[in-house]
N, C-alpha and C positions, 0 to 999 in steps of 0.2 A: 646699186646692189639689191635694192628691194625687188626689182623685176627678176633678177637672177634667182633669188630665194623663192619667189612666187612660182617660177617655172619649176624649181626643184621640188616644191611641195606637191606639184601635180603628179609626181612619180610615186606617191605613197600607195601602199597596198594594204588595206585594212586587215585582210586575212593573214598576211605575213606579219603584220604588226602584232596581232593577237598571239601568233605562234612565237615570235621572237622575244616578246616581253618576258616569257617564262625562262629564257636563257640568260637574261641579265636582270635578276630580281632586285638588285640594289639600285636600279635606275627607275625613277618615277615613270609609270606608264604614260602619263600625260606628256612626257618629253620624247616619246617614241612615235615617229611618223609611219614607219614600216616601209622604208625604201630599201629595196634589195641591193646587195653589194655590187652585182654586175651593173645595175643602173647607176649606182653612185660613181663607179669608176668610169663609165661611159660619159656621164655628165661632167666629171672632172676633166676628162680628155677634151670635151667640147669647149669648156670655158677657160682652160688653163692659159695663162698669159694675158688674159683680158684685164682691163683696169678693175672691173667688178670683182674678178677672182682675187686680184691683189688686195683690194679693199677687204674682201672677206677674210683673207689670211691675216690681216692686221686687226681684225675685230674679234677679240676674245674677252670674256667667254661667250660661247654659243649657247643657245637655249636647248635646241633639240639634239638628241643623241645622234640622229642621222646627219646633222650639220657637222658634228665632230668627226664622223666618219668621212664626210666630204672633205673636211680640212685635211685629214690624213691622206686621202686619195690625191689631193692636190700636192701635198708634200712629196708624195711618191713620184711625181712627174718632174721634180727638180733634178737636174742633171749634174750641177756643180756640187762637189763634196762639201765645201765650206758653207754654201748657202743652204744646202739640205740639212746639214747637222745643226746649223743655227735655227732653222725652222722647227726641227724636231725638239730641240732644247726649249724653245719658246712654247711649244704646244704641250709637252708632256705634263706640266703641272695641272693642266685642265682636263686631262684624261681621267675618267671616273669609273671605268669598267674594263673588264678583261677583253671584251670583243673589240672595242676601239683600239686598245693597246696592241692586240695581236694582229689587227688589220694593217698596222703601220709597218711596212717593210720596204723602205726606199732602196732601190738598186744602186743609187749613187753612193751609198755608204760603203759599198764593197770596193770602191776605188782606192781606198787608203786603209788597209787593215791595221797598220800600226797605230794610226790616229784614232781609228774606230775603237780599237781595244782600250785606249786611254779613256775615251768617252764612256764606253761600256762600264769600265771600272768606276768611273765617277757616278754613274747611274746606280750602281750597286750600293753606294754609300748614301743615297738620298733617303729622306724621311718619307717622301710620298710613295705609297705602295706600288702604284702603277708605273712609276719611273723605275723602281727596283725590278718589277716584273719585266719591263721592256729591256732593261740591261741584261737580265738573265736570258731573255729571248734572243738578244744579239749573240751571246756566247753560244747558245744552242744552234742558232741558224748559221753563224759564220765562223765559229772557232772550235768545232768538233771534227774538223777535217785537217787539211794541211797546216792550218794556223794554230792547231791545238797546243796548249800549254797546261801542264799539270797544276801550276800555281793558280790558274784561273778556276779550275775545278775545286781546288781547296778553298778558294775565296767563296765560291757559291755554296759549298757545303757548310761553311762557317756562318752563313746568314741565319739569324734567329728572328722570327717574325710571328706575330699573332694573326697576320692577315692570310686568310684562306687562299686568295688568288696569288699571293707571293709563294706560299708553300706549295701550291699546286704546280707552279712553273718550275720550282726547284725539282719536284718529282719528275716532271716531264723532261727536264734537262738530264737527270740521271738515267731515266729510262732510255732516252735517245743515246746517251753516252755508252750504254751497254751494247748498243748496235755499232757505234762508230769508234769508241775508245774503250773497249771491254777491259783490257789489261789495267788501265788506270782507274776505271769506274768500279770494277767488281770489289776491290778491297773496302770501299765505303759501305758495302752491304755485308760482306763477310765479317768485317771488324765492327759493324754497327756504329758507324761514325755519324750517321744522320739521326735526327729526331724520329721517334717511332712512327708518327703519322706519315712523314715524308718517306721514310724507309719503306713502309708497306705500300704506299701509293706508287712509288717508283717501281716496285716489283709488280704490282697490279698492271701498270701501264706497259711494262716490258712483256708480261705474259700475254697481254692483249695484242701485242705488235705482230704484224705479219713478217717482219724482217728478222725475227729471232727464231732459230731452229727449235723444234719441240724438245729436244734433249736438254737444251740450255734452259728453257722455260721450266722444265721439271726440276732442275737444280735451283733455280731462283725461288720456286715455291717453297722449298725447304728452308729458305732464309727468312721467311716472314717472322716477325716478332709478335708473339701472342700477348 
């Protein structure tokens, strides 16, 4: 595995590192190599299935932020639903920032929506903030279309957290829901069911969206809480 990591480290980009560290201020800059996401995914494709990659997946925690992103990229290449979900559940407690959390989007999880929904609900109940954020992200990504349930929206609306990155994802969820499930989402704003910060941030993100017509944006602006 040492040779694998040494090869991975050669992909670092100092300029990208200096730029990217500003986006993840809660991560120690000494833990950021500066490997760009396309390079990480390309490297994951190259090594996936090798004994070294399997050893890497079994070796947690990793030191570098970029190593965590590589871990996530390897998980994304797992095609079996059960194996993929198990790998996700093993990895999530070690995720310590929004970028690694949001990078993780395994296609295999789409194969069984019913079981994925059960897992996503478990994630919402976690104490670890990035596990909660990941769970909300699953509902945003996979359950605002044909698999939508109003009970899930109510569960997400009921989350109360002091974590900025959890609250931001709740806001993103409702901003997206205004595009995809407007009838269900709008009452959460008109009836002020969300905490003030999340309420206003959801409106901000909706107003910034290219998918929402101008007349609807004008309406949403009037719903901001002062």
